[in-house]
C-alpha positions as CSV (number, residue, x, y, z in Angstrom):
1,M,15.2,171.7,14.5
2,K,16.2,170.1,11.2
3,T,18.2,166.9,11.0
4,G,21.8,167.6,10.2
5,R,25.4,167.9,11.5
6,Y,26.0,170.4,14.3
7,A,29.0,171.5,16.3
8,L,28.3,171.2,20.1
9,K,27.8,174.9,20.5
10,D,25.6,175.2,17.5
11,L,23.5,172.4,18.7
12,L,22.9,173.8,22.1
13,L,22.5,177.4,20.9
14,H,20.1,176.6,18.1
15,N,17.3,179.2,18.0
16,E,14.6,176.5,18.0
17,V,16.0,174.8,21.1
18,D,15.1,176.0,24.5
19,Q,16.0,172.8,26.2
20,F,17.1,169.2,25.7
21,I,15.2,167.0,28.2
22,I,16.1,163.5,29.3
23,P,12.6,162.1,29.7
24,E,11.2,159.8,32.4
25,L,11.4,156.7,30.3
26,Q,15.1,157.1,29.8
27,R,17.7,155.3,31.9
28,D,20.1,157.0,34.3
29,Y,23.3,158.8,33.4
30,V,25.6,155.8,33.9
31,W,28.9,156.8,32.4
32,S,31.8,156.5,34.8
33,T,35.3,157.9,34.9
34,I,36.4,155.0,32.6
35,E,34.3,156.4,29.8
36,I,35.3,159.9,30.7
37,D,39.0,159.0,30.4
38,K,38.5,157.5,26.9
39,I,36.7,160.6,25.7
40,W,39.3,162.8,27.3
41,E,42.2,161.0,25.7
42,S,40.5,161.0,22.3
43,I,39.8,164.8,22.5
44,L,43.3,165.6,23.6
45,K,44.8,163.6,20.8
46,K,42.8,165.4,18.2
47,Y,43.4,168.8,19.8
48,N,47.2,168.2,19.9
49,E,47.0,167.2,16.2
50,K,45.4,170.6,15.5
51,L,48.2,172.4,17.4
52,S,51.0,170.4,15.8
53,F,50.0,170.7,12.1
54,K,49.2,174.3,11.5
55,S,48.2,175.3,8.0
56,S,47.9,178.7,6.4
57,V,45.4,180.3,4.0
58,T,46.2,182.5,1.1
59,I,43.4,184.5,-0.6
60,L,43.9,185.5,-4.2
61,E,41.8,188.2,-5.9
62,N,42.6,188.7,-9.6
63,D,45.8,186.7,-9.1
64,K,46.9,189.1,-6.3
65,E,47.0,188.1,-2.6
66,L,44.3,189.7,-0.6
67,N,45.6,190.8,2.8
68,N,42.4,190.9,4.8
69,D,43.1,189.4,8.2
70,L,39.4,189.2,9.2
71,I,38.5,187.1,6.1
72,K,41.7,185.0,6.4
73,N,41.2,184.2,10.0
74,H,37.6,183.2,9.4
75,L,38.6,180.9,6.5
76,Q,41.6,179.6,8.5
77,K,39.3,178.5,11.3
78,Q,36.8,176.9,8.9
79,L,39.6,174.9,7.3
80,D,40.9,173.8,10.7
81,I,37.4,172.7,11.7
82,V,37.0,170.6,8.5
83,K,40.5,169.0,9.1
84,Y,40.3,168.4,12.9
85,K,36.6,168.2,13.8
86,Q,35.8,165.1,15.9
87,K,32.6,163.2,15.4
88,F,30.7,161.8,18.4
89,G,27.9,160.0,16.7
90,F,24.1,160.6,16.5
91,L,21.7,162.3,18.8
92,Y,18.0,161.4,18.5
93,A,15.2,163.5,19.8
94,Y,11.5,164.1,19.3
95,H,9.5,167.2,19.9
96,D,5.9,168.0,20.7
97,K,4.2,170.9,19.1
98,E,2.4,171.6,22.3
99,L,5.7,172.1,24.0
100,P,7.7,174.3,21.6
101,G,11.4,174.5,22.2
102,K,11.5,171.2,24.2
103,F,13.4,168.4,22.6
104,F,13.2,165.0,24.3
105,L,16.3,162.9,23.9
106,I,15.8,159.2,23.2
107,D,19.4,158.4,22.2
108,G,22.7,160.2,23.0
109,Q,22.0,161.4,26.6
110,Q,25.2,159.9,27.9
111,R,27.4,161.8,25.4
112,L,25.5,165.0,25.6
113,T,25.4,165.0,29.4
114,T,29.2,164.4,29.5
115,F,30.0,167.3,27.2
116,Y,27.6,169.5,29.1
117,I,29.5,168.7,32.3
118,L,32.8,169.3,30.6
119,L,31.6,172.8,29.4
120,I,30.7,173.6,33.0
121,A,34.1,172.6,34.3
122,L,35.9,174.6,31.5
123,Y,33.8,177.8,32.0
124,E,34.5,177.5,35.8
125,K,38.2,177.0,35.2
126,L,38.2,180.2,33.1
127,A,35.9,182.0,35.6
128,L,33.4,182.6,32.9
129,Q,30.2,181.5,34.8
130,D,28.2,184.5,33.6
131,E,29.1,183.8,30.0
132,F,28.0,180.2,30.4
133,V,24.6,181.3,31.7
134,R,24.2,183.7,28.8
135,N,25.0,181.0,26.3
136,Y,23.5,177.9,27.8
137,F,20.5,179.1,29.6
138,V,17.2,180.4,28.2
139,N,15.0,182.4,30.5
140,N,17.0,181.2,33.4
141,V,16.4,177.6,32.5
142,P,19.4,175.4,31.6
143,K,19.7,174.0,28.1
144,L,19.9,170.4,29.6
145,D,17.5,169.0,32.2
146,Y,16.9,165.5,33.6
147,K,13.3,164.3,34.1
148,V,14.4,160.6,34.8
149,R,13.4,161.2,38.4
150,E,12.6,164.3,40.5
151,S,15.8,164.1,42.5
152,A,18.0,164.3,39.4
153,H,16.1,167.4,38.2
154,V,16.3,169.1,41.6
155,F,20.0,168.4,41.9
156,L,20.8,169.8,38.5
157,Q,19.0,173.1,39.4
158,L,20.9,173.3,42.7
159,F,24.2,172.4,41.0
160,L,23.9,175.1,38.3
161,K,22.7,177.7,40.7
162,S,25.8,177.1,42.9
163,F,28.0,177.1,39.7
164,H,26.6,180.5,38.6
165,A,27.1,181.9,42.1
166,K,30.7,180.6,42.1
167,K,30.0,178.5,45.2
168,D,30.6,174.9,46.1
169,F,27.3,173.1,45.5
170,K,27.9,170.9,48.6
171,E,27.6,173.9,50.8
172,D,24.1,174.6,49.6
173,A,21.6,174.1,52.5
174,N,19.4,172.0,50.1
175,F,22.2,169.6,49.2
176,F,21.5,166.3,51.0
177,E,24.4,164.0,50.2
178,S,22.9,161.0,51.9
179,E,19.8,161.1,49.7
180,Y,21.7,161.7,46.4
181,N,23.9,158.6,47.1
182,Y,20.9,156.6,46.0
183,D,20.5,158.5,42.7
184,L,22.8,157.0,40.1
185,T,22.5,160.0,37.7
186,V,23.4,162.5,40.5
187,K,26.3,160.3,41.7
188,N,27.8,160.1,38.2
189,I,27.3,163.8,37.4
190,I,29.2,164.7,40.6
191,A,31.9,162.1,40.0
192,N,32.6,163.1,36.4
193,Y,32.4,166.8,37.1
194,T,35.1,166.3,39.9
195,H,37.1,164.1,37.5
196,F,37.1,166.8,34.8
197,K,38.1,169.5,37.3
198,T,41.1,167.3,38.5
199,K,42.3,166.9,34.9
200,L,42.0,170.7,34.2
201,N,43.9,171.5,37.4
202,T,46.8,169.0,36.8
203,I,47.6,170.1,33.2
204,S,49.5,173.4,32.9
205,T,50.5,173.3,29.3
206,I,47.2,174.0,27.6
207,D,45.6,177.3,26.7
208,W,42.2,176.4,28.2
209,K,40.3,179.2,26.4
210,D,41.6,177.8,23.1
211,F,40.6,174.3,24.3
212,L,37.1,175.6,25.2
213,D,36.8,176.9,21.6
214,F,37.9,173.4,20.4
215,I,35.2,171.7,22.4
216,E,32.4,174.1,21.4
217,N,33.3,174.3,17.6
218,Y,35.2,171.1,16.7
219,V,33.1,168.5,18.5
220,E,30.4,167.4,16.1
221,F,27.1,165.5,16.5
222,N,24.7,164.2,13.9
223,Y,21.3,165.3,15.1
224,F,18.2,163.4,14.0
225,D,14.7,164.5,14.7
226,T,12.6,161.4,14.9
227,N,9.4,163.4,15.6
228,L,8.0,160.7,17.9
229,S,5.0,162.7,19.1
230,A,1.9,161.2,20.6
231,Q,0.0,162.2,17.5
232,G,2.3,160.9,14.9
233,E,4.8,158.3,16.1
234,K,6.4,158.4,12.6
235,L,10.1,157.9,11.8
236,Y,11.5,159.8,8.9
237,L,13.9,157.8,6.8
238,Y,15.3,160.7,4.8
239,M,15.6,164.3,5.7
240,N,16.6,166.5,2.8
241,S,17.7,169.5,4.8
242,R,21.0,170.7,3.2
243,G,21.1,167.5,1.2
244,F,21.6,165.4,4.3
245,K,20.9,161.8,3.8
246,L,20.6,159.2,6.6
247,S,23.3,156.5,6.8
248,S,22.4,152.8,6.5
249,Q,22.7,152.6,10.3
250,E,20.1,155.3,10.8
251,I,17.8,153.8,8.3
252,L,18.1,150.4,10.1
253,R,17.6,152.1,13.5
254,S,14.4,153.8,12.3
255,K,13.1,150.6,10.8
256,L,13.8,148.7,14.0
257,I,11.9,151.2,16.1
258,E,9.1,151.3,13.6
259,K,8.6,147.6,14.1
260,C,8.0,148.1,17.9
261,E,4.7,149.0,19.5
262,G,4.0,151.8,21.9
263,D,6.4,152.3,24.8
264,L,8.7,149.6,23.3
265,K,9.8,152.2,20.8
266,I,11.5,154.1,23.6
267,E,13.0,150.9,24.9
268,A,14.3,150.1,21.4
269,G,15.9,153.5,21.3
270,E,17.6,152.9,24.6
271,K,18.9,149.5,23.5
272,W,20.3,151.1,20.3
273,E,22.1,153.7,22.5
274,D,23.4,150.9,24.7
275,W,24.9,149.2,21.6
276,Q,26.4,152.5,20.4
277,N,27.9,153.1,23.8
278,F,29.4,149.7,23.9
279,F,31.2,150.3,20.6
280,F,32.1,153.8,21.6
281,K,33.8,152.5,24.8
282,N,35.6,149.9,22.8
283,R,36.5,152.0,19.7
284,F,40.2,151.9,20.6
285,D,42.1,153.5,17.6
286,N,38.9,154.0,15.6
287,A,37.7,157.6,15.3
288,D,34.2,156.8,16.8
289,S,31.8,154.0,17.4
290,D,30.6,153.8,13.8
291,F,33.5,151.5,12.7
292,G,32.8,148.8,15.2
293,F,29.0,149.2,15.1
294,E,29.0,148.8,11.3
295,S,31.2,145.7,11.5
296,F,28.9,144.3,14.1
297,L,25.8,144.7,11.9
298,H,27.7,143.4,8.9
299,H,28.8,140.2,10.7
300,V,25.5,139.6,12.3
301,A,23.9,139.7,8.8
302,Y,26.2,136.8,7.8
303,I,25.0,134.8,10.8
304,K,21.3,135.6,10.1
305,K,21.8,134.6,6.5
306,H,23.1,131.2,7.7
307,I,20.2,130.8,10.0
308,K,17.9,131.3,7.1
309,G,19.9,128.9,4.9
310,E,21.0,131.6,2.5
311,L,24.7,132.1,3.3
312,T,27.1,131.5,0.4
313,K,30.8,132.1,-0.1
314,E,30.0,134.8,-2.7
315,L,28.3,137.0,-0.1
316,F,31.6,137.6,1.6
317,D,33.0,139.2,-1.6
318,D,29.8,141.0,-2.7
319,F,27.7,142.1,0.2
320,T,25.8,145.0,-1.5
321,N,22.5,143.4,-0.7
322,L,23.1,142.9,3.0
323,K,21.9,146.4,3.9
324,S,18.4,145.8,2.6
325,F,18.5,142.3,4.2
326,Q,19.3,143.9,7.6
327,T,16.3,146.3,7.5
328,E,14.0,143.4,6.4
329,E,15.2,140.6,8.7
330,F,16.7,142.2,11.8
331,N,14.7,142.9,15.0
332,I,15.6,144.4,18.3
333,D,15.6,141.0,20.1
334,F,17.9,139.3,17.6
335,L,20.4,142.3,17.7
336,Q,20.3,142.3,21.5
337,L,21.1,138.6,21.6
338,S,23.9,139.2,19.0
339,K,25.4,142.1,21.1
340,D,25.2,140.1,24.3
341,T,26.9,137.1,22.8
342,L,29.6,139.2,21.1
343,E,30.3,140.8,24.5
344,R,30.6,137.3,26.1
345,L,32.8,136.1,23.2
346,L,35.2,138.9,23.6
347,F,35.3,139.7,27.3
348,E,34.1,136.8,29.4
349,N,37.1,135.1,31.2
350,Q,39.3,136.7,28.6
351,E,42.8,137.8,29.6
352,N,44.3,138.2,26.2
353,E,43.9,141.8,25.2
354,S,44.7,141.4,21.5
355,Y,41.8,138.9,21.1
356,I,39.6,141.8,22.2
357,T,41.2,144.7,20.3
358,D,41.7,142.8,17.1
359,Y,38.0,142.6,16.6
360,F,37.3,146.3,17.1
361,I,40.4,147.8,15.5
362,K,40.7,145.4,12.5
363,G,36.9,145.2,12.1
364,G,36.2,148.8,11.0
365,I,34.7,149.9,7.7
366,D,38.0,151.2,6.4
367,V,40.2,148.4,7.9
368,K,38.1,145.4,7.3
369,L,38.5,142.2,9.3
370,S,40.5,139.7,7.4
371,K,38.6,136.6,6.4
372,K,40.8,134.5,8.7
373,M,39.6,136.8,11.6
374,I,36.1,136.5,10.4
375,F,36.4,132.8,10.9
376,R,37.9,133.2,14.3
377,Y,35.1,135.3,15.7
378,L,32.0,134.2,13.8
379,S,32.7,130.5,14.5
380,V,32.2,131.1,18.3
381,W,29.7,133.9,17.9
382,Y,27.3,131.6,15.9
383,Y,27.8,128.9,18.5
384,L,26.6,131.2,21.2
385,I,23.7,132.4,19.2
386,K,22.7,128.9,18.1
387,F,22.4,127.9,21.8
388,E,20.7,131.2,22.6
389,N,23.5,132.2,24.9
390,K,22.7,129.4,27.3
391,V,26.3,128.3,27.5
392,T,28.3,128.0,30.7
393,E,31.5,130.0,31.3
394,H,33.6,126.8,31.1
395,E,31.8,125.6,27.9
396,L,32.5,128.9,26.2
397,D,36.1,129.0,27.3
398,V,36.8,125.5,25.9
399,F,34.9,126.1,22.6
400,R,36.6,129.5,22.1
401,M,40.0,127.8,22.6
402,F,39.1,125.1,20.1
403,A,37.9,127.6,17.4
404,L,40.9,129.9,18.0
405,N,43.3,127.0,17.3
406,Q,41.3,126.1,14.2
407,S,41.8,129.6,12.9
408,H,45.5,129.0,12.8
409,T,45.3,126.0,10.5
410,R,46.5,125.8,6.9
411,K,42.9,125.1,5.8
412,V,41.6,128.4,7.3
413,E,44.6,130.3,6.0
414,D,44.0,129.0,2.4
415,T,40.1,128.8,2.3
416,P,38.8,130.8,5.4
417,I,35.2,131.3,4.2
418,E,34.7,127.7,2.9
419,T,36.0,126.4,6.2
420,L,33.7,128.8,8.1
421,L,30.7,127.4,6.3
422,V,31.8,123.9,7.2
423,F,32.3,125.1,10.8
424,F,28.7,126.5,10.9
425,E,27.5,123.1,9.7
426,F,29.5,121.5,12.5
427,V,27.9,123.8,15.1
428,D,24.5,122.9,13.7
429,K,25.2,119.3,14.4
430,L,26.4,119.7,18.0
431,H,24.3,117.7,20.3
432,T,24.8,120.0,23.3
433,A,26.7,123.3,24.0
434,N,29.4,121.3,25.7
435,I,32.0,120.4,23.1
436,L,33.5,117.9,25.6
437,D,30.5,115.6,25.3
438,E,31.4,112.3,23.7
439,Q,29.1,112.7,20.7
440,N,30.5,116.2,20.1
441,I,34.1,114.9,20.3
442,L,33.2,112.3,17.6
443,L,32.0,115.2,15.4
444,V,35.3,117.0,16.0
445,T,37.1,113.9,14.8
446,Q,34.8,113.7,11.8
447,Y,35.2,117.3,10.7
448,F,38.6,118.5,11.8
449,D,41.0,115.6,12.7
450,N,43.2,113.1,10.9
451,K,41.9,109.7,10.0
452,D,45.0,108.2,11.6
453,E,44.1,107.9,15.3
454,E,47.7,108.7,16.4
455,L,47.5,112.0,14.7
456,Q,44.1,113.1,16.0
457,H,45.6,115.8,18.2
458,E,42.4,117.9,18.5
459,T,40.4,114.9,19.6
460,H,43.1,113.9,22.1
461,K,43.3,117.4,23.6
462,L,39.5,117.6,24.1
463,K,39.5,114.2,25.8
464,W,42.3,115.3,28.1
465,L,40.4,118.4,29.0
466,K,37.6,116.2,30.4
467,D,40.1,115.0,33.1
468,E,39.4,117.3,36.1
469,N,42.9,116.6,37.5
470,K,44.6,118.0,34.3
471,N,42.0,120.4,33.1
472,E,43.2,123.7,34.6
473,Q,47.0,123.2,33.9
474,L,46.2,121.9,30.4
475,K,43.9,124.9,29.6
476,V,46.6,127.4,30.7
477,F,49.3,125.7,28.5
478,L,47.0,125.4,25.5
479,K,46.0,129.1,25.8
480,E,49.7,130.0,25.8
481,L,50.1,128.2,22.5
482,Y,46.8,129.3,20.9
483,F,47.1,133.0,21.7
484,D,50.6,133.2,20.4
485,E,49.8,134.6,17.0
486,M,53.4,134.7,15.6
487,F,54.3,131.2,16.9
488,N,51.2,129.8,15.0
489,E,52.6,131.2,11.8
490,L,55.0,128.3,12.2
491,V,53.0,125.5,13.9
492,E,49.6,126.4,12.2
493,G,47.6,124.9,15.0
494,E,49.6,121.6,14.9
495,T,50.4,121.5,18.6
496,G,50.1,117.8,19.3
497,C,53.8,117.2,18.8
498,F,54.6,118.9,22.1
499,F,52.8,116.2,24.0
500,Y,54.5,113.5,21.9
501,W,57.9,115.0,22.7
502,A,57.1,115.0,26.4
503,E,56.0,111.4,26.3
504,E,59.0,110.2,24.3
505,I,61.7,112.1,26.2
506,K,60.2,112.5,29.7
507,E,57.8,109.6,29.6
508,N,55.2,112.0,30.9
509,L,52.5,113.2,28.5
510,F,51.7,116.2,30.8
511,D,55.2,117.5,31.7
512,F,54.2,121.1,31.1
513,D,57.6,122.5,32.2
514,F,59.3,120.4,29.6
515,M,56.8,121.3,26.9
516,R,57.4,125.0,27.6
517,K,61.1,124.3,27.2
518,C,60.3,122.7,23.8
519,V,58.3,125.8,22.8
520,S,61.3,128.0,23.7
521,I,63.7,125.8,21.7
522,V,61.5,125.9,18.6
523,K,61.1,129.7,18.9
524,Q,64.8,130.2,19.2
525,L,65.4,128.1,16.2
526,A,62.8,129.5,13.9
527,F,62.6,133.2,15.1
528,K,65.1,135.9,15.6
529,K,65.5,138.8,18.0
530,D,66.9,142.2,17.0
531,S,69.0,144.5,19.2
532,N,65.8,146.0,20.7
533,G,64.5,142.6,21.7
534,R,61.8,142.5,19.0
535,I,61.0,139.0,17.8
536,S,60.3,138.2,14.1
537,K,60.1,135.0,12.1
538,D,63.2,133.7,10.5
539,F,61.8,130.9,8.5
540,E,64.3,131.4,5.6
541,S,67.2,131.1,8.0
542,K,70.3,129.4,6.3
543,Y,71.8,128.9,9.7
544,L,68.8,126.8,10.8
545,R,69.1,124.6,7.7
546,R,72.8,124.0,8.2
547,F,72.3,123.2,11.9
548,V,69.5,120.7,11.3
549,L,71.4,119.2,8.4
550,S,74.2,118.4,10.8
551,H,71.6,116.1,12.7
552,F,69.5,114.6,9.9
553,D,68.8,114.8,6.2
554,Y,65.5,116.6,5.5
555,S,66.2,117.3,1.8
556,D,63.4,116.6,-0.6
557,T,63.7,115.6,-4.2
558,K,62.1,117.8,-6.8
559,G,62.6,116.0,-10.1
560,T,65.7,116.2,-12.3
561,I,67.5,118.8,-14.3
562,K,70.2,118.2,-16.9
563,S,70.3,114.5,-15.8
564,F,71.0,115.5,-12.2
565,D,68.6,114.9,-9.3
566,K,67.2,118.2,-8.1
567,F,66.7,118.7,-4.3
568,N,65.7,121.4,-1.9
569,L,66.3,122.2,1.7
570,I,62.8,123.6,2.2
571,N,62.1,126.3,-0.4
572,D,58.6,126.9,0.9
573,E,58.6,128.3,4.4
574,R,55.2,126.8,5.2
575,A,56.8,123.4,5.0
576,L,59.4,124.3,7.7
577,F,57.4,122.9,10.6
578,S,56.5,119.6,9.0
579,R,59.8,119.0,7.3
580,I,62.0,119.7,10.4
581,F,60.2,120.0,13.7
582,Q,57.6,117.3,13.2
583,K,60.2,114.7,12.2
584,S,60.9,112.0,14.7
585,E,64.7,112.8,14.3
586,F,64.0,116.3,15.8
587,I,63.8,114.6,19.2
588,D,67.6,114.2,19.2
589,I,67.9,118.0,18.7
590,L,65.6,118.6,21.6
591,K,67.6,116.3,23.8
592,E,70.8,118.1,22.8
593,L,69.4,121.6,23.4
594,E,67.2,120.9,26.5
595,H,69.7,122.4,28.9
596,H,70.8,125.3,26.8
597,F,69.4,128.6,28.2
598,E,70.0,130.5,25.0
599,I,70.5,129.3,21.5
600,N,72.3,131.4,18.8
601,L,72.6,129.6,15.5
602,Q,74.9,132.2,14.1
603,T,77.6,131.6,16.8
604,L,77.6,127.8,16.7
605,D,80.8,126.1,15.8
606,Y,79.9,124.6,12.4
607,D,83.4,123.3,11.9
608,Q,82.7,121.1,15.0
609,L,79.2,120.2,13.9
610,V,80.5,119.0,10.5
611,L,82.7,116.4,12.1
612,K,79.6,114.2,12.5
613,Q,79.5,113.9,8.7
614,D,81.5,111.8,6.3
615,I,83.7,114.0,4.2
616,N,82.3,112.3,1.0
617,N,78.8,113.1,2.1
618,W,77.1,116.1,0.4
619,Q,75.8,117.3,3.8
620,Y,79.4,117.8,4.8
621,Y,79.9,120.6,2.3
622,I,76.7,122.5,2.9
623,I,77.3,122.5,6.7
624,K,81.0,123.5,6.4
625,Y,80.8,126.1,3.6
626,P,78.0,128.6,4.3
627,E,78.4,130.1,0.8
628,L,76.9,127.0,-0.8
629,I,73.4,127.6,0.7
630,E,73.9,131.4,0.7
631,H,74.1,131.4,-3.1
632,S,71.3,129.0,-3.5
633,K,68.1,130.8,-4.2
634,N,65.1,129.0,-2.8
635,N,67.5,126.5,-1.3
636,F,67.7,124.3,-4.4
637,F,70.7,122.2,-5.3
638,T,71.6,119.1,-7.4
639,K,73.8,116.2,-6.5
640,G,75.4,113.3,-8.2
641,N,75.2,109.7,-7.2
642,S,78.0,109.9,-4.7
643,L,78.6,113.6,-3.9
644,A,76.9,116.9,-4.3
645,Q,79.1,118.4,-6.9
646,Y,76.7,121.1,-8.1
647,I,74.4,123.6,-6.6
648,V,71.6,125.7,-8.1
649,V,72.5,129.3,-7.3
650,R,69.6,131.0,-9.0
651,N,66.2,130.4,-10.7
652,T,64.3,133.2,-12.3
653,Q,60.8,134.1,-11.4
654,H,59.6,133.6,-14.9
655,S,60.7,130.0,-15.5
656,T,60.9,127.2,-13.1
657,N,63.3,125.4,-15.5
658,N,65.8,128.2,-15.8
659,H,68.4,127.0,-13.3
660,Y,72.1,127.7,-13.1
661,F,74.8,125.3,-11.9
662,M,78.1,125.9,-10.3
663,N,80.7,123.4,-9.2
664,V,81.0,123.4,-5.4
665,I,84.8,123.5,-5.5
666,T,84.6,127.1,-6.9
667,Q,83.0,127.9,-3.5
668,H,86.3,127.2,-2.0
669,F,87.6,130.4,-3.5
670,L,84.8,132.3,-2.0
671,N,85.4,130.8,1.3
672,R,89.0,132.0,1.2
673,S,88.0,135.5,0.2
674,T,87.4,138.3,2.8
675,E,84.3,139.6,0.9
676,K,81.1,138.0,-0.2
677,Y,80.9,137.8,-4.0
678,I,78.1,136.8,-6.3
679,F,78.8,134.9,-9.4
680,N,78.0,136.6,-12.7
681,L,75.3,134.5,-14.4
682,Y,75.0,134.5,-18.2
683,D,73.6,131.7,-20.4
684,L,72.2,128.6,-19.0
685,D,74.8,126.3,-17.4
686,T,77.3,129.2,-17.4
687,I,79.0,130.9,-14.5
688,Y,81.7,133.6,-14.7
689,L,84.1,133.8,-11.8
690,D,86.5,136.8,-12.0
691,F,89.9,136.7,-10.2
692,V,93.5,137.9,-10.1
693,I,96.7,136.0,-9.2
694,E,98.2,137.3,-6.1
695,N,101.0,135.9,-4.1
696,N,100.7,132.8,-6.2
697,K,97.1,132.4,-5.2
698,V,93.8,132.7,-7.1
699,E,91.9,135.6,-5.5
700,V,88.3,136.3,-6.4
701,T,87.6,140.0,-7.3
702,Y,85.4,142.1,-9.4
703,D,87.0,145.4,-8.5
704,R,89.8,145.4,-11.0
705,E,89.4,146.8,-14.5
706,D,91.8,144.2,-15.9
707,R,91.4,140.8,-14.4
708,Y,91.1,137.2,-15.4
709,A,87.8,135.3,-15.6
710,I,86.9,131.6,-15.7
711,D,83.9,130.7,-17.7
712,F,82.5,127.4,-16.3
713,K,80.3,125.4,-18.6
714,F,78.8,121.9,-18.6
715,D,79.4,119.5,-21.4
716,I,76.2,117.4,-21.6
717,E,77.8,114.7,-23.8
718,R,80.8,114.1,-21.6
719,N,78.7,114.8,-18.4
720,E,81.6,117.0,-17.2
721,W,82.3,120.6,-16.3
722,Y,85.0,122.5,-18.2
723,Y,86.3,126.1,-18.1
724,I,87.7,128.7,-20.5
725,L,90.0,131.5,-19.3
726,F,89.4,135.1,-20.3
727,V,91.2,138.4,-19.8
728,R,88.9,141.3,-19.1
729,S,90.1,144.8,-20.2
730,S,88.5,147.0,-22.8
731,G,86.7,143.9,-24.1
732,E,86.8,140.2,-23.5
733,K,89.7,138.4,-25.1
734,I,89.8,134.7,-25.1
735,I,93.2,133.4,-24.2
736,D,92.7,130.4,-26.4
737,G,89.8,128.2,-27.5
738,I,90.9,125.2,-25.5
739,R,88.4,123.7,-23.1
740,Y,90.0,122.8,-19.8
741,F,88.1,119.8,-18.5
742,F,88.3,119.2,-14.8
743,S,87.8,115.7,-13.6
744,Y,86.3,115.7,-10.2
745,E,87.7,112.9,-8.1
746,V,84.8,111.7,-6.0
747,K,87.0,109.8,-3.6
748,E,88.9,113.0,-2.7
749,S,87.6,115.8,-0.5
750,L,86.4,119.2,-1.7
751,E,89.6,120.8,-0.4
752,Q,91.8,118.3,-2.3
753,N,89.9,118.8,-5.5
754,A,90.0,122.6,-5.1
755,I,93.8,122.4,-4.7
756,V,94.1,120.5,-8.0
757,L,91.9,123.1,-9.7
758,H,93.8,125.9,-8.1
759,N,97.2,124.6,-9.2
760,D,95.8,123.9,-12.7
761,I,94.7,127.6,-13.0
762,L,98.0,128.8,-11.7
763,S,99.9,126.7,-14.2
764,I,97.9,127.9,-17.1
765,V,98.2,131.6,-16.2
766,N,101.9,131.3,-15.4
767,N,102.5,129.9,-18.9
768,L,100.6,132.7,-20.7
769,P,102.4,135.1,-23.1
770,N,104.0,138.1,-21.2
771,E,101.5,140.6,-22.6
772,L,98.6,138.6,-21.0
773,I,100.2,138.3,-17.5
774,L,98.3,140.8,-15.2
775,N,99.4,139.8,-11.7
776,A,102.6,142.0,-11.8
777,R,100.6,145.1,-12.2
778,Y,97.6,144.3,-10.0
779,L,98.9,143.1,-6.7
780,Y,97.0,144.1,-3.5
781,K,99.0,146.7,-1.6
C-alpha cells in the first residue's frame, strides 16, 4: 500500500489491505472518554459547517449548462470533501512480504481504533451490521485486530461476532467480565463503544446515514509505509506516489527512528505517537495536532541551539535552517525530556487555563506565538531542561511565577528576544534549581532589579516567599496579579507598589485584603466596563486625568513653543502607571477611595472637586472645563507664568512642531453650548470660531449658512492674542481690517475674562452697518 492521503473508508477498504494489526510490542488502547469527547466535538463542528454552508456546482459545455445530475452530484460531493474534510494526522505501518495483506501499526493505533469503534456504533444505530461485515471484514476476518495480548484479540473476535448477530456481547457465554477488567485495551474499547452509543441515542436532529458518509469519506489520514521488515529495517524519506512528499515532521520522525537500534525503533515510534496524542488532546481550536507539534519542535530547536552555544537573535526572524538542525541534532531522549518538561510547565499545579491554552492556540504554524509569549514559555522550559526536570513542584511554581511576571515588563515588551537570551544566561548561572536560594536571589538582583535597594521589588518578593508563615498567602496574591494579563498592560510587572501602599496606609506590609482593594481601585480608575460587563483598558481617559489633577499636579514639561512652556498630561499611555499610580501623592487618592464600593469617574462632581484649586491656578480650568482637555490631542497644552491661557488642540502626525493654540476663554463659549463643537484650524496660530448673536448672547454654531466668525491669531511681537471678525455667506467678507487685541487680566477669573470678551464682541457686532447684522434673520426658533 503506497504512502499517501486516504479517507477512512478508502484506507480500510484498500485492495492491498486485509488487516491492520496492532502488534505485541505496541501499548494498550488507552484513550478514554475525555479524548473521545474532543474528537466527537471536533467532528460535529466540521459536519455542521458542511450542513450550514451548502454550495452548488454548475457544469458548462461549450458555454451551455450541462444538466447531468449524476455528474453534478459526483462533482458536488468531491467539492464538499475538499472543503470540509478533516485531517487526523499520520498512520505508520510496516508490512512483511511473508504475510501479504497484513499491515502492522507502529503509530496511530489510538486514532484508528477509535474510528473503528465509531463505525461499529454507527452501523449498529442504522441496523446495517451485514453491510459493515461486507465492507470491513475480509474472509470473515475483521480489518482491525489487536495482538497486544491474547485477551484483547479474543475479546475483539467475540465483540464483533455479537455485533454481527445483533446481540449484546455481554450475554455471550465466553464473555468473562471479571477477567477483562484487568485488560486495559478491552476496558477502553467497551467504555468508548458505550459512550458513542449514548451520544448517538441522545441526539435526534442528525441524519445518521449522512453522518456515516461524513465519517467514512471526509475523515482523512496520511498513511506512511515505513517498511520496517525484519529483512530491511529501512525508512523511506520520500515516497513519490502521486507526487506525495513527506512533511518535515515525517522526515524528522524517520531520522529519529533510524538512529535507534533494534526493538528501540518500535519504542521510538510509540513515543512519537505519545507526543502526537498529547498535542492532539490539547489542540483546542487548532484543526489537528500538527500546529502544536510543529511549534513544539520549533521551540525545542531554539533551546537546543542555546545548549550548543549557537542561539542568536537573528534565528528568531530567519529560522529556515532549523529543520535540518532538528534532523541532525535531535534524538528521542532529548525530545522526550522536552515533552515531559513542557507538560510540567503547562499543567503541573496550574489552575490558570489561559496559561495552558495560549501556548497551544497561539503557538500554531499559522498563528505563531508572539515573541513575548516565546519569552514567557521558553524561559521556564529551558530552566526545567537545564536541571534535567529534577525540580520540585514548589521550585517550579515559584520560578514560573517569577518568569511570568518578567514577561510583563517593559523590557520584554520592547526587546523580547534579547531579554530571553539574557534570561537563558541567568538560568545557566543559577546555583541550584531553587530560585529562593540566597545566591540565586543575588543573581536576580544583578540581572532584573533596580540598583536602588528600596526599588528592588523582585528581590523583596522572593525573600518574602522564603517565609513559611507568609508563603501560601503571598503566592496566591502574586498569582492573582501575575496572571491578570490586561491589568499588566498597565502595571507592566511593577507590583511592588501594592506592598508599599499597605505598609504606608495600614502599617502592615502583608495586608492582602487592603492590597486587593488597591488593585480594585486602580482597575476602576484605568479600565472601563461596557453595558455587557466587558472590561477594557481606558488609558486615554480624560476623566481620569481631570480627577487626578484635582489631587496633584502630574504634568510634565516638553520644551517650549512660541515662547510658551509646553506641557502634557500623559500623552504616552505607557507612562500612565509611573506618572500617576506610582507617585507618592497617589496614596491620598487611595485613602479617599478606600471605602468606595464602586468608582465612576464620569459621574463625579467636578464642580465640587475644583473647589480644592485656586481660581488662578491652571489646574482649576482643566478640571472645571472638560472641553479644554477634550480638544487637546495627545493631552498637550501650554501655559504662561501665572495662568494656563493657551491650550494645544491639535498636532499633526507629520510634524511634532505643528501645534495650534487657542485661548482658554473661548472654551467658555463651548461650555455654554448644548453641542460639542470642534474649532476650524487653518494656518499655524489660527483658530476660527463661528457663531451667531442670539438673545444678546454669543452662540457657537456651524449650522448656519450666514454666520459670524472670529479669527484668533497670536501677535508674536506683542505676545498677545487678537481677533478679526468675519461674515460668512457666499464668501468671506472681512468686516474691517482692525485687529481687536484682547488683554487677558491674569488677576481675574476665566469667567470674568470671558464676560469681557463676550461684551466686546456684542458691542462690535451691534455697531456694524445694518447690511451686516445677521441676528435678526437667524434666531433659534
